[in-house]
Residue frames as qw, qx, qy, qz and C-alpha x, y, z in Angstrom:
[[0.406, -0.545, 0.270, -0.683, -2.40, -7.47, -21.06],
 [0.245, 0.133, -0.935, 0.217, -1.87, -10.08, -18.34],
 [0.427, -0.461, -0.769, -0.116, -4.44, -11.89, -16.23],
 [0.327, -0.453, -0.511, 0.653, -3.97, -9.72, -13.14],
 [0.020, 0.155, -0.104, -0.982, -4.53, -6.51, -15.08],
 [0.346, -0.252, -0.655, -0.624, -7.68, -7.90, -16.70],
 [0.447, -0.507, -0.726, 0.130, -9.16, -9.02, -13.39],
 [0.239, -0.367, -0.307, 0.845, -8.29, -5.66, -11.83],
 [0.152, 0.012, -0.315, -0.937, -9.99, -3.76, -14.65],
 [0.421, -0.370, -0.746, -0.360, -13.01, -6.02, -14.38],
 [0.406, -0.487, -0.634, 0.443, -13.21, -5.42, -10.64],
 [0.097, -0.270, -0.091, 0.954, -12.89, -1.66, -11.06],
 [0.245, -0.144, -0.536, -0.795, -15.56, -1.66, -13.75],
 [0.457, -0.479, -0.742, -0.109, -18.01, -3.60, -11.59],
 [0.351, -0.438, -0.473, 0.680, -17.21, -1.35, -8.61],
 [0.032, 0.118, -0.128, -0.984, -17.86, 1.82, -10.61],
 [0.382, -0.298, -0.655, -0.580, -21.13, 0.32, -11.83],
 [0.456, -0.498, -0.698, 0.238, -22.09, -0.45, -8.22],
 [0.205, -0.306, -0.227, 0.902, -21.29, 3.15, -7.34],
 [0.205, -0.116, -0.414, -0.879, -23.65, 4.33, -10.07],
 [0.465, -0.436, -0.738, -0.221, -26.40, 2.16, -8.61],
 [0.393, -0.454, -0.538, 0.592, -25.82, 3.62, -5.14],
 [0.039, -0.160, 0.037, 0.986, -25.97, 7.18, -6.47],
 [0.336, -0.227, -0.580, -0.706, -29.13, 6.44, -8.43],
 [0.474, -0.460, -0.749, 0.057, -30.76, 4.77, -5.41],
 [0.309, -0.448, -0.394, 0.741, -30.03, 7.88, -3.32],
 [0.241, 0.865, 0.425, -0.111, -31.63, 10.13, -5.90],
 [0.190, -0.718, 0.301, 0.598, -28.44, 11.76, -7.21],
 [0.689, 0.671, -0.152, -0.226, -27.66, 12.21, -10.92],
 [0.886, -0.259, 0.311, 0.227, -25.31, 9.26, -11.36],
 [0.741, 0.384, 0.214, 0.508, -23.57, 9.93, -14.68],
 [0.126, 0.886, -0.054, 0.444, -23.15, 13.72, -14.14],
 [0.623, -0.746, 0.232, -0.043, -21.68, 12.93, -10.72],
 [0.860, -0.106, 0.313, 0.390, -19.06, 10.64, -12.23],
 [0.518, 0.681, 0.151, 0.496, -18.36, 13.19, -14.95],
 [0.179, -0.923, 0.148, -0.307, -17.68, 15.83, -12.29],
 [0.822, -0.504, 0.235, 0.126, -15.60, 13.37, -10.25],
 [0.793, 0.039, 0.315, 0.521, -13.12, 12.73, -13.04],
 [0.325, 0.820, 0.154, 0.446, -13.33, 16.20, -14.57],
 [0.293, -0.915, 0.163, -0.222, -12.13, 17.80, -11.34],
 [0.740, -0.519, 0.399, 0.154, -9.31, 15.29, -10.95],
 [0.708, -0.016, 0.550, 0.443, -7.97, 14.65, -14.46],
 [0.484, 0.612, 0.494, 0.383, -9.19, 17.01, -17.17],
 [0.102, 0.967, -0.036, 0.229, -7.37, 20.26, -16.42],
 [0.490, 0.475, -0.499, 0.533, -3.87, 21.30, -15.40],
 [0.320, -0.496, 0.430, -0.683, -5.04, 22.34, -11.94],
 [0.912, -0.180, 0.045, -0.366, -6.91, 19.06, -11.51],
 [0.876, 0.250, -0.354, 0.211, -3.87, 16.96, -12.47],
 [0.229, 0.513, -0.513, 0.649, -1.58, 18.93, -10.15],
 [0.578, -0.418, 0.309, -0.629, -4.05, 18.54, -7.29],
 [0.978, -0.035, -0.106, -0.174, -4.26, 14.81, -7.91],
 [0.713, 0.359, -0.448, 0.402, -0.48, 14.39, -7.94],
 [0.071, -0.515, 0.488, -0.701, -0.12, 16.35, -4.71],
 [0.785, -0.290, 0.188, -0.514, -2.82, 14.20, -3.13],
 [0.951, 0.152, -0.268, -0.019, -1.07, 11.05, -4.36],
 [0.263, 0.654, -0.589, 0.395, 2.23, 11.86, -2.63],
 [0.391, -0.393, 0.688, -0.469, 1.42, 10.44, 0.83],
 [0.907, 0.099, 0.180, -0.366, -0.69, 7.65, -0.66],
 [0.727, 0.510, -0.455, 0.063, 2.24, 6.37, -2.71],
 [0.154, 0.516, -0.715, 0.446, 4.48, 6.22, 0.35],
 [0.566, -0.215, 0.584, -0.540, 2.00, 4.73, 2.80],
 [0.917, 0.258, -0.037, -0.301, 0.96, 2.23, 0.14],
 [0.602, 0.511, -0.584, 0.187, 4.58, 1.22, -0.38],
 [0.201, -0.453, 0.685, -0.534, 5.03, 0.98, 3.37],
 [0.788, -0.043, 0.407, -0.461, 2.15, -1.45, 3.70],
 [0.865, 0.420, -0.225, -0.157, 3.16, -3.40, 0.56],
 [0.353, 0.546, -0.703, 0.287, 6.72, -3.95, 1.81],
 [0.384, -0.310, 0.685, -0.536, 5.42, -5.10, 5.17],
 [0.844, 0.125, 0.298, -0.429, 2.67, -7.38, 3.94],
 [0.781, 0.519, -0.326, -0.122, 4.72, -8.74, 1.05],
 [0.349, 0.469, -0.744, 0.325, 7.51, -9.83, 3.41],
 [0.655, -0.388, -0.648, -0.017, 5.09, -11.36, 5.95],
 [0.239, -0.112, -0.468, 0.844, 5.51, -8.47, 8.39],
 [0.106, -0.722, -0.647, -0.222, 2.00, -7.46, 9.38],
 [0.256, -0.139, -0.199, 0.936, 2.79, -3.79, 9.89],
 [0.060, -0.758, -0.587, -0.277, -0.43, -1.92, 10.62],
 [0.414, -0.652, -0.243, 0.587, 1.42, 0.94, 12.28],
 [0.404, 0.424, 0.307, 0.750, 1.48, 3.32, 9.32],
 [0.207, -0.893, -0.272, -0.292, -0.59, 5.85, 11.28],
 [0.618, -0.743, 0.031, 0.253, 1.89, 6.04, 14.13],
 [0.671, -0.093, 0.299, 0.672, 4.93, 6.02, 11.88],
 [0.234, 0.683, 0.363, 0.589, 3.38, 8.77, 9.75],
 [0.327, -0.920, -0.155, -0.155, 2.76, 10.93, 12.84],
 [0.696, -0.568, 0.142, 0.416, 6.20, 10.36, 14.33],
 [0.591, 0.199, 0.339, 0.705, 7.86, 11.20, 11.02],
 [0.056, 0.807, 0.294, 0.509, 5.82, 14.39, 10.73],
 [0.503, -0.862, -0.061, 0.028, 6.61, 15.37, 14.31],
 [0.746, -0.280, 0.191, 0.574, 10.32, 14.73, 13.83],
 [0.411, 0.435, 0.314, 0.737, 10.41, 17.06, 10.81],
 [0.205, -0.883, -0.256, -0.336, 8.36, 19.67, 12.68],
 [0.644, -0.727, 0.016, 0.238, 10.65, 19.63, 15.71],
 [0.686, -0.082, 0.267, 0.672, 13.78, 19.68, 13.57],
 [0.280, 0.596, 0.354, 0.664, 12.47, 22.51, 11.42],
 [0.324, -0.910, -0.183, -0.185, 11.56, 24.60, 14.48],
 [0.691, -0.624, 0.118, 0.344, 14.87, 24.09, 16.28],
 [0.551, -0.192, 0.432, 0.688, 17.21, 24.36, 13.29],
 [0.402, 0.861, 0.158, -0.268, 17.23, 27.11, 10.71],
 [0.505, -0.333, 0.567, 0.559, 19.76, 26.10, 8.07],
 [0.293, 0.428, -0.421, -0.744, 19.97, 26.85, 4.35],
 [0.850, 0.217, 0.081, -0.473, 17.61, 24.82, 2.17],
 [0.670, 0.452, -0.585, -0.072, 20.36, 22.71, 0.47],
 [0.156, 0.266, -0.850, 0.428, 21.32, 21.43, 3.91],
 [0.445, -0.039, 0.516, -0.731, 17.97, 21.54, 5.66],
 [0.791, 0.189, -0.172, -0.556, 15.89, 19.62, 3.12],
 [0.673, 0.220, -0.707, 0.002, 18.08, 16.46, 2.99],
 [0.079, 0.170, -0.778, 0.600, 18.45, 16.48, 6.78],
 [0.573, 0.017, 0.287, -0.768, 14.69, 16.81, 7.22],
 [0.810, 0.195, -0.407, -0.374, 14.09, 13.90, 4.86],
 [0.487, 0.226, -0.796, 0.281, 16.60, 11.82, 6.80],
 [0.210, -0.138, 0.611, -0.751, 14.88, 12.77, 10.06],
 [0.752, 0.072, 0.015, -0.656, 11.52, 11.60, 8.72],
 [0.765, 0.229, -0.591, -0.114, 12.97, 8.31, 7.49],
 [0.296, 0.233, -0.788, 0.487, 14.80, 7.68, 10.76],
 [0.401, -0.114, 0.454, -0.787, 11.79, 8.55, 12.93],
 [0.831, 0.097, -0.141, -0.528, 9.45, 6.24, 11.04],
 [0.699, 0.247, -0.665, 0.087, 12.00, 3.41, 11.05],
 [0.048, 0.260, -0.719, 0.643, 12.60, 3.88, 14.76],
 [0.607, -0.066, 0.303, -0.732, 8.88, 3.65, 15.56],
 [0.892, 0.168, -0.296, -0.298, 8.53, 0.49, 13.47],
 [0.467, 0.392, -0.731, 0.307, 11.73, -0.83, 15.02],
 [0.391, -0.295, 0.584, -0.647, 10.04, -0.87, 18.43],
 [0.885, 0.079, 0.116, -0.444, 7.54, -3.44, 17.16],
 [0.764, 0.416, -0.493, 0.035, 10.34, -5.41, 15.48],
 [0.117, 0.437, -0.738, 0.501, 12.32, -5.49, 18.75],
 [0.624, -0.163, 0.458, -0.612, 9.26, -6.62, 20.72],
 [0.919, 0.234, -0.153, -0.276, 8.77, -9.43, 18.20],
 [0.635, 0.443, -0.589, 0.233, 12.39, -10.56, 18.39],
 [0.020, 0.397, -0.680, 0.616, 12.80, -10.16, 22.15],
 [0.417, -0.009, 0.664, -0.620, 9.42, -11.26, 23.53],
 [0.068, 0.179, 0.918, 0.347, 7.79, -12.94, 20.50],
 [0.270, 0.540, 0.459, -0.652, 4.98, -10.37, 20.56],
 [0.480, 0.517, 0.638, 0.309, 2.82, -10.32, 17.45],
 [0.204, -0.116, 0.151, 0.960, 3.55, -7.23, 15.36],
 [0.148, -0.539, -0.645, -0.522, -0.10, -7.15, 14.31],
 [0.446, -0.764, -0.453, 0.108, -0.97, -6.12, 17.88],
 [0.510, -0.479, -0.079, 0.710, 2.07, -4.04, 18.75],
 [0.224, 0.140, 0.344, 0.901, 1.95, -1.86, 15.64],
 [0.241, -0.676, -0.545, -0.433, -1.73, -1.16, 16.23],
 [0.529, -0.727, -0.338, 0.279, -1.08, -0.22, 19.86],
 [0.483, -0.226, 0.096, 0.840, 1.87, 1.96, 18.86],
 [0.071, 0.537, 0.461, 0.703, -0.56, 3.94, 16.71],
 [0.408, -0.822, -0.374, -0.136, -2.43, 5.04, 19.82],
 [0.626, -0.524, -0.068, 0.574, 0.79, 5.84, 21.65],
 [0.387, 0.103, 0.289, 0.869, 2.01, 7.98, 18.74],
 [0.100, -0.690, -0.484, -0.529, -1.35, 9.72, 18.48],
 [0.493, -0.828, -0.267, 0.018, -1.51, 10.69, 22.14],
 [0.649, -0.349, 0.040, 0.675, 2.19, 11.46, 22.36],
 [0.281, 0.273, 0.320, 0.863, 2.05, 13.93, 19.48],
 [0.262, -0.769, -0.435, -0.388, -1.20, 15.35, 20.89],
 [0.607, -0.679, -0.198, 0.362, 0.58, 15.96, 24.17],
 [0.529, -0.114, 0.164, 0.825, 3.42, 17.73, 22.40],
 [0.092, 0.414, 0.379, 0.823, 1.22, 20.07, 20.36],
 [0.420, -0.763, -0.398, -0.289, -1.04, 20.75, 23.36],
 [0.656, -0.704, -0.067, 0.266, 1.85, 21.44, 25.72],
 [0.526, -0.546, 0.248, 0.603, 5.56, 22.03, 25.16],
 [0.334, 0.014, 0.560, 0.758, 5.34, 22.57, 21.37],
 [0.172, 0.771, 0.613, -0.024, 2.03, 24.46, 21.22],
 [0.244, 0.281, 0.168, 0.913, 2.14, 27.67, 19.25],
 [0.070, -0.515, -0.612, 0.596, 0.40, 30.00, 21.70],
 [0.146, 0.279, -0.187, -0.931, -0.45, 32.40, 18.88],
 [0.389, -0.106, -0.733, -0.548, -3.02, 29.88, 17.60],
 [0.627, -0.262, 0.207, -0.704, -6.36, 28.86, 19.09],
 [0.980, -0.023, -0.027, -0.195, -6.17, 25.13, 18.36],
 [0.696, -0.507, 0.455, 0.229, -3.30, 22.75, 19.20],
 [0.795, 0.564, 0.008, 0.223, -0.52, 22.91, 16.61],
 [0.690, -0.304, 0.053, 0.654, 3.19, 23.55, 16.47],
 [0.036, 0.787, -0.158, -0.595, 4.93, 26.64, 15.23],
 [0.756, 0.646, -0.070, -0.084, 5.78, 26.81, 11.54],
 [0.840, -0.157, 0.206, 0.477, 9.05, 25.24, 10.55],
 [0.172, -0.655, 0.282, 0.680, 11.83, 27.37, 9.16],
 [0.640, 0.661, -0.038, -0.391, 11.60, 28.16, 5.48],
 [0.055, 0.598, -0.771, -0.211, 14.80, 26.26, 4.83],
 [0.338, -0.011, 0.939, -0.067, 12.92, 22.96, 5.16],
 [0.606, 0.523, 0.305, -0.516, 10.13, 23.92, 2.78],
 [0.543, 0.116, 0.704, 0.443, 10.03, 22.06, -0.51],
 [0.094, 0.275, -0.264, -0.920, 9.62, 24.22, -3.63],
 [0.560, 0.515, 0.585, -0.282, 6.45, 24.37, -5.73],
 [0.128, -0.150, 0.606, 0.771, 6.31, 24.36, -9.53],
 [0.390, -0.129, -0.434, -0.802, 3.01, 25.72, -10.84],
 [0.728, -0.316, 0.100, -0.600, 1.29, 24.29, -7.80],
 [0.934, 0.020, -0.355, 0.023, 3.03, 20.90, -7.92],
 [0.517, -0.776, 0.352, -0.075, 4.98, 20.27, -4.74],
 [0.362, 0.584, -0.726, 0.024, 8.48, 18.83, -4.98],
 [0.552, -0.253, 0.703, -0.369, 7.25, 16.32, -2.41],
 [0.890, 0.336, 0.141, -0.273, 5.76, 14.39, -5.32],
 [0.562, 0.654, -0.502, 0.063, 9.23, 14.15, -6.88],
 [0.172, -0.489, 0.779, -0.352, 10.65, 12.86, -3.61],
 [0.776, 0.022, 0.493, -0.393, 7.84, 10.28, -3.45],
 [0.830, 0.516, -0.144, -0.157, 8.64, 9.18, -7.01],
 [0.280, 0.631, -0.693, 0.205, 12.32, 8.77, -6.13],
 [0.450, -0.293, 0.730, -0.424, 11.33, 6.72, -3.09],
 [0.873, 0.253, 0.214, -0.359, 9.07, 4.63, -5.30],
 [0.688, 0.591, -0.421, -0.019, 11.87, 3.85, -7.77],
 [0.022, 0.540, -0.773, 0.333, 14.31, 2.98, -4.97],
 [0.639, -0.112, 0.610, -0.455, 11.76, 0.73, -3.28],
 [0.876, 0.385, 0.014, -0.291, 10.83, -0.98, -6.55],
 [0.522, 0.609, -0.590, 0.095, 14.47, -1.66, -7.44],
 [0.187, -0.423, 0.782, -0.418, 15.18, -2.98, -3.96],
 [0.732, 0.029, 0.483, -0.480, 12.07, -5.15, -3.96],
 [0.876, 0.421, 0.141, -0.187, 12.24, -6.61, -7.48],
 [0.671, 0.662, -0.280, 0.179, 15.91, -6.33, -8.49],
 [0.011, -0.683, 0.630, -0.369, 18.02, -7.00, -5.38],
 [0.477, 0.037, -0.862, 0.166, 19.05, -10.04, -3.35],
 [0.070, 0.062, 0.637, -0.765, 17.57, -8.50, -0.21],
 [0.567, 0.139, -0.011, -0.812, 14.25, -7.93, -1.93],
 [0.652, 0.098, -0.698, -0.280, 14.24, -11.54, -3.18],
 [0.290, -0.026, -0.851, 0.437, 14.76, -12.77, 0.38],
 [0.292, 0.116, 0.401, -0.860, 11.93, -10.55, 1.62],
 [0.667, 0.144, -0.296, -0.668, 9.58, -11.85, -1.07],
 [0.560, 0.080, -0.824, -0.011, 10.60, -15.43, -0.34],
 [0.065, -0.055, -0.751, 0.655, 9.94, -14.89, 3.36],
 [0.455, 0.140, 0.155, -0.866, 6.54, -13.44, 2.52],
 [0.706, 0.148, -0.477, -0.503, 5.54, -16.36, 0.34],
 [0.927, -0.210, -0.312, -0.014, 6.91, -19.18, 2.51],
 [0.249, -0.841, 0.425, -0.223, 9.01, -18.45, 5.58],
 [0.856, -0.277, 0.434, 0.049, 9.97, -22.13, 6.02],
 [0.809, 0.481, 0.164, 0.297, 11.24, -22.33, 2.45],
 [0.225, 0.889, -0.217, 0.335, 13.26, -19.12, 2.84],
 [0.536, -0.698, 0.455, -0.135, 14.81, -20.40, 6.07],
 [0.902, -0.016, 0.402, 0.157, 15.72, -23.75, 4.51],
 [0.663, 0.669, 0.102, 0.320, 17.15, -21.84, 1.55],
 [0.652, -0.013, -0.188, 0.734, 19.61, -20.06, 3.81],
 [0.031, -0.686, -0.112, -0.718, 17.84, -16.75, 4.47],
 [0.234, -0.101, -0.633, 0.731, 18.11, -15.13, 7.88],
 [0.187, -0.655, -0.629, -0.375, 14.42, -14.61, 8.53],
 [0.414, -0.721, -0.384, 0.402, 14.89, -12.83, 11.84],
 [0.312, -0.363, 0.160, 0.864, 17.26, -10.23, 10.38],
 [0.045, 0.258, 0.611, 0.747, 15.12, -9.86, 7.26],
 [0.237, -0.729, -0.641, -0.031, 12.02, -9.33, 9.39],
 [0.341, -0.687, -0.179, 0.617, 13.72, -6.45, 11.20],
 [0.235, -0.169, 0.400, 0.870, 15.02, -4.92, 7.98],
 [0.038, -0.466, -0.702, -0.538, 11.62, -5.12, 6.28],
 [0.285, -0.782, -0.521, 0.189, 9.93, -3.52, 9.31],
 [0.328, -0.551, 0.034, 0.767, 12.48, -0.70, 9.33],
 [0.141, 0.064, 0.564, 0.811, 12.01, -0.12, 5.60],
 [0.141, -0.627, -0.710, -0.287, 8.23, -0.14, 5.97],
 [0.325, -0.775, -0.372, 0.395, 8.35, 2.31, 8.87],
 [0.333, -0.332, 0.212, 0.857, 10.80, 4.59, 7.08],
 [0.063, 0.318, 0.627, 0.708, 8.46, 4.96, 4.10],
 [0.260, -0.763, -0.584, -0.097, 5.50, 5.82, 6.32],
 [0.414, -0.658, -0.154, 0.610, 7.64, 8.29, 8.28],
 [0.269, -0.056, 0.396, 0.876, 8.74, 9.92, 5.02],
 [0.059, -0.598, -0.651, -0.463, 5.09, 10.36, 4.06],
 [0.356, -0.820, -0.397, 0.206, 4.48, 12.26, 7.29],
 [0.441, -0.470, 0.097, 0.758, 7.60, 14.34, 6.92],
 [0.212, 0.191, 0.529, 0.799, 6.72, 15.38, 3.38],
 [0.141, -0.770, -0.596, -0.180, 3.32, 16.54, 4.60],
 [0.362, -0.802, -0.130, 0.457, 5.17, 19.11, 6.72],
 [0.404, -0.344, 0.381, 0.757, 7.83, 19.99, 4.19],
 [0.085, 0.114, 0.635, 0.759, 5.58, 20.16, 1.12],
 [0.040, -0.667, -0.742, 0.058, 2.21, 21.06, 2.63],
 [0.064, 0.764, 0.242, 0.595, 0.57, 24.41, 2.87],
 [0.508, -0.839, -0.083, -0.175, 0.81, 24.94, 6.64],
 [0.529, 0.482, -0.534, 0.451, 4.36, 23.66, 7.33],
 [0.265, -0.404, 0.601, -0.637, 3.40, 22.73, 10.86],
 [0.209, -0.134, -0.967, 0.057, 2.05, 19.74, 12.77],
 [0.481, -0.198, 0.007, -0.854, -1.70, 19.97, 13.23],
 [0.478, -0.048, 0.771, -0.417, -3.95, 17.75, 15.30],
 [0.744, 0.355, 0.470, -0.317, -5.50, 14.89, 13.34],
 [0.405, 0.687, -0.443, -0.411, -3.25, 15.05, 10.32],
 [0.200, 0.486, -0.830, -0.186, -2.53, 11.97, 8.26],
 [0.545, -0.051, 0.779, -0.305, -4.77, 9.24, 9.68],
 [0.773, 0.494, 0.211, -0.337, -6.76, 8.82, 6.44],
 [0.445, 0.707, -0.527, -0.157, -3.61, 8.73, 4.32],
 [0.169, -0.422, 0.879, -0.143, -2.15, 5.94, 6.43],
 [0.614, 0.159, 0.717, -0.288, -5.21, 3.68, 6.31],
 [0.678, 0.653, -0.038, -0.335, -5.72, 4.42, 2.62],
 [0.196, 0.649, -0.727, -0.109, -2.19, 3.16, 2.10],
 [0.414, -0.123, 0.880, -0.195, -3.12, -0.12, 3.73],
 [0.699, 0.477, 0.413, -0.338, -6.12, -0.46, 1.39],
 [0.473, 0.752, -0.363, -0.283, -3.94, 0.37, -1.62],
 [0.042, -0.483, 0.874, 0.020, -1.45, -2.36, -0.73],
 [0.557, 0.121, 0.777, -0.265, -4.25, -4.89, -0.29],
 [0.680, 0.625, 0.225, -0.311, -5.90, -4.09, -3.62],
 [0.385, 0.767, -0.486, -0.166, -2.48, -4.04, -5.35],
 [0.992, -0.059, -0.101, 0.040, -1.60, -7.50, -3.95],
 [0.608, -0.678, 0.230, 0.344, 1.63, -5.99, -2.54],
 [0.706, 0.358, 0.275, 0.545, 3.08, -5.29, -5.98],
 [0.322, -0.440, -0.036, 0.838, 5.18, -2.15, -6.19],
 [0.019, 0.076, 0.484, 0.872, 4.03, -0.94, -9.62],
 [0.279, -0.574, -0.693, -0.334, 0.32, -1.66, -8.93],
 [0.382, -0.612, -0.456, 0.521, 0.69, 0.16, -5.61],
 [0.172, -0.277, 0.128, 0.937, 1.84, 3.32, -7.38],
 [0.134, -0.244, -0.628, -0.726, -0.95, 3.09, -9.95],
 [0.366, -0.618, -0.694, -0.049, -3.66, 2.51, -7.36],
 [0.329, -0.494, -0.294, 0.749, -2.30, 5.40, -5.30],
 [0.001, -0.079, 0.314, 0.946, -2.80, 7.70, -8.28],
 [0.287, -0.392, -0.732, -0.478, -6.27, 6.27, -8.88],
 [0.395, -0.624, -0.614, 0.279, -7.36, 6.73, -5.27],
 [0.235, -0.364, -0.083, 0.898, -5.89, 10.25, -5.30],
 [0.101, -0.150, -0.503, -0.845, -7.97, 11.07, -8.37],
 [0.371, -0.554, -0.722, -0.185, -11.12, 9.84, -6.62],
 [0.396, -0.592, -0.437, 0.549, -10.40, 11.88, -3.49],
 [0.161, -0.215, 0.139, 0.953, -9.52, 15.01, -5.46],
 [0.181, -0.236, -0.597, -0.745, -12.58, 14.78, -7.70],
 [0.264, -0.522, -0.795, 0.159, -14.92, 14.18, -4.79],
 [0.099, -0.501, -0.270, 0.816, -14.86, 17.86, -3.86],
 [0.162, 0.164, -0.427, -0.874, -15.79, 18.86, -7.40],
 [0.266, -0.310, -0.866, -0.287, -18.53, 16.25, -7.46],
 [0.189, -0.573, -0.647, 0.466, -20.01, 17.73, -4.29],
 [0.005, -0.417, 0.027, 0.908, -19.80, 21.22, -5.79],
 [0.218, 0.090, -0.602, -0.763, -21.46, 20.23, -9.09],
 [0.537, -0.222, -0.692, -0.428, -24.07, 17.65, -8.10],
 [0.518, -0.538, 0.258, -0.614, -24.35, 17.97, -4.28],
 [0.913, -0.088, -0.395, 0.042, -23.14, 14.38, -3.76],
 [0.542, -0.809, 0.229, 0.003, -21.30, 14.36, -0.38],
 [0.335, 0.717, -0.611, 0.026, -17.55, 14.12, -0.78],
 [0.516, -0.360, 0.738, -0.242, -17.59, 11.18, 1.66],
 [0.903, 0.335, 0.097, -0.251, -18.90, 9.14, -1.27],
 [0.447, 0.675, -0.585, 0.040, -15.23, 8.83, -2.29],
 [0.272, -0.403, 0.815, -0.315, -14.62, 6.70, 0.81],
 [0.795, 0.170, 0.458, -0.360, -17.55, 4.45, -0.11],
 [0.750, 0.612, -0.192, -0.161, -16.31, 4.13, -3.69],
 [0.154, 0.637, -0.742, 0.139, -12.78, 3.27, -2.52],
 [0.512, -0.206, 0.761, -0.341, -14.12, 0.53, -0.24],
 [0.839, 0.373, 0.251, -0.306, -16.26, -0.91, -3.04],
 [0.554, 0.695, -0.453, -0.070, -13.27, -0.93, -5.39],
 [0.110, -0.501, 0.830, -0.219, -11.16, -2.82, -2.85],
 [0.681, 0.020, 0.635, -0.365, -13.89, -5.39, -2.28],
 [0.821, 0.503, 0.123, -0.240, -14.62, -6.04, -5.96],
 [0.423, 0.712, -0.560, -0.012, -10.99, -6.04, -7.15],
 [0.222, -0.407, 0.852, -0.242, -9.90, -8.44, -4.42],
 [0.738, 0.156, 0.547, -0.364, -12.99, -10.60, -4.97],
 [0.758, 0.605, -0.114, -0.213, -12.42, -10.77, -8.74],
 [0.231, 0.660, -0.712, 0.067, -8.75, -11.58, -8.27],
 [0.359, -0.266, 0.844, -0.297, -9.36, -14.34, -5.74],
 [0.784, 0.300, 0.401, -0.366, -12.32, -15.83, -7.62],
 [0.642, 0.666, -0.340, -0.168, -10.29, -15.88, -10.84],
 [0.051, 0.546, -0.822, 0.155, -7.42, -17.58, -9.05],
 [0.586, -0.053, 0.716, -0.376, -9.81, -20.13, -7.54],
 [0.812, 0.467, 0.141, -0.321, -11.39, -20.91, -10.93],
 [0.487, 0.678, -0.548, -0.057, -7.99, -21.26, -12.63],
 [0.157, -0.421, 0.857, -0.251, -6.67, -23.54, -9.88],
 [0.706, 0.123, 0.575, -0.394, -9.83, -25.64, -10.02],
 [0.764, 0.582, -0.102, -0.257, -9.64, -25.93, -13.79],
 [0.286, 0.637, -0.714, 0.057, -5.96, -26.89, -13.60],
 [0.402, -0.245, 0.820, -0.325, -6.74, -29.52, -10.96],
 [0.803, 0.324, 0.341, -0.365, -9.50, -30.98, -13.14],
 [0.634, 0.660, -0.377, -0.142, -7.15, -31.16, -16.14],
 [0.028, 0.527, -0.830, 0.181, -4.50, -32.91, -14.05],
 [0.611, -0.031, 0.687, -0.392, -7.10, -35.36, -12.72],
 [0.816, 0.481, 0.089, -0.307, -8.33, -36.17, -16.25],
 [0.445, 0.669, -0.595, -0.022, -4.77, -36.63, -17.51],
 [0.220, -0.378, 0.854, -0.281, -4.01, -38.96, -14.62],
 [0.746, 0.173, 0.502, -0.403, -7.22, -40.90, -15.27],
 [0.745, 0.595, -0.198, -0.227, -6.38, -41.29, -18.97],
 [0.206, 0.613, -0.756, 0.105, -2.89, -42.47, -18.09],
 [0.433, -0.188, 0.805, -0.358, -4.20, -44.99, -15.60],
 [0.798, 0.355, 0.285, -0.394, -6.88, -46.19, -18.04],
 [0.622, 0.648, -0.419, -0.131, -4.35, -46.61, -20.81],
 [0.019, -0.514, 0.832, -0.207, -2.01, -48.49, -18.49],
 [0.633, -0.017, 0.670, -0.387, -4.72, -50.91, -17.43],
 [0.820, 0.495, 0.052, -0.283, -5.66, -51.68, -21.07],
 [0.413, 0.676, -0.610, 0.003, -2.03, -52.13, -21.97],
 [0.277, -0.382, 0.830, -0.298, -1.55, -54.49, -19.05],
 [0.770, 0.174, 0.491, -0.368, -4.57, -56.60, -20.00],
 [0.740, 0.611, -0.206, -0.193, -3.43, -56.85, -23.62],
 [0.224, 0.624, -0.739, 0.119, 0.07, -57.87, -22.63],
 [0.473, -0.212, 0.780, -0.349, -1.23, -60.46, -20.16],
 [0.832, 0.359, 0.250, -0.342, -3.54, -61.87, -22.85],
 [0.586, 0.674, -0.442, -0.086, -0.65, -62.12, -25.28],
 [0.061, -0.510, 0.827, -0.230, 1.54, -63.88, -22.73],
 [0.688, 0.006, 0.613, -0.388, -1.28, -66.33, -21.99],
 [0.815, 0.516, -0.027, -0.261, -1.62, -67.10, -25.69],
 [0.368, 0.662, -0.651, 0.050, 2.07, -67.72, -26.01],
 [0.327, -0.335, 0.822, -0.324, 2.05, -70.11, -23.03],
 [0.801, 0.231, 0.394, -0.386, -0.91, -71.97, -24.55],
 [0.704, 0.628, -0.289, -0.160, 0.88, -72.33, -27.89],
 [0.135, 0.588, -0.780, 0.168, 4.04, -73.62, -26.27],
 [0.584, -0.148, 0.696, -0.390, 1.99, -76.19, -24.33],
 [0.858, 0.405, 0.162, -0.272, 0.57, -77.53, -27.53]]
C-alpha cells in the first residue's frame, strides 16, 4: 500500500472518530448510528443498488472537477454545466420521440455537447479577454440557474403540475433498470474508463497534467497551453453536462425539476479536492460519499440522527484527509531537506580535512627539500 493510500486511510479514520465525538456530544448513540449508516448503504442488495445509483452523478462531477483542477483550469461551473446538460436532454426528449436505440445515444451526445458548450463560454472569455475562469464559471452558474428556472416557469412549464417543472421526456430516452440499478451507472463507468485512459495513458492527458503541474515547463516543452486549456475546459464541462443528462434519462421523474443537481455538483468539487485530482481516487471517493449519503436516511430512521449529518461528515473527511496528506508531504520534504543538508555538511567537512592534510603534507615536503 503506497503512502497516499495510507495517509488517506488515516485521515478517514480520524474523521470518522471525530464524527463519533460529535454524535456523542449531541446525545445521539454514536456506534449504533454508524452501524445504521453503513448497514443501509452497503449490507444488502437494495442498499448497494441505492449507493451505486447515488454514485452516478458524483463520479461524473468529480471527474469534471478533477480534469479541470488537474490541468490548472479552475472550473467551478459544474453546477451550471450540470443544469444545462439536464435541460438539453429534457428539451430534446420532449421535442423528439425516437426509438430507444437512436434516442439514448443522441440524448447522451446532447448532454455532453451542452455541458461542453457552457464551459466553452468561460474558456472563450479567458482566451479573448483574459478573464479569470474562476470568476466566469461561478457567474455562469447563476446564469444557468436562472435561465433554466425561467424555462421551467414559462415556456417549458408543464401546466398539469403545481410546481415549476418540464413535461416528462419521451420513453425512448429512458435508460433501462436492472433490479433497481439504473443503466446510468454503466454509462458513468464507461465515462470513467474513457477519462482515465485519456488522462493517464494519452499524449493529450500528459500535456494536460504537465500544464497543471507547471504551465511554464509545459510551454517550454512544446505544449500549446492555450489550446490545451480550451480542450480541458470542454472535457470538464462535458462530464458535468453528462451527469445532468443522466439524471433525466436514468432518474425516476424523467423531467427537469427546480433545484435539481446543485448538491451533486458541489460534492463533485469536494471529491476532486480530497482525491488530489487523481482519476481512480475520484471514483473511489465518489462511491464512498454515495454510501454516506445513502446510509444517512437509514441512520435517521434508526437512531433519529438528522440526515444532514452526512454533509457534516463529508466536510470533516475532506478536511482531515487533505490535512493528513499535506502534513505528511511537509514532513517528508522537511526530512529529505535535513538529510541533504547533513550530507552536504559531511561532504564539506571531509573536504576541509582532506585539504588540511594535503597542505600539511606539501609543507613537509617543501621543508625536507630545503634541508
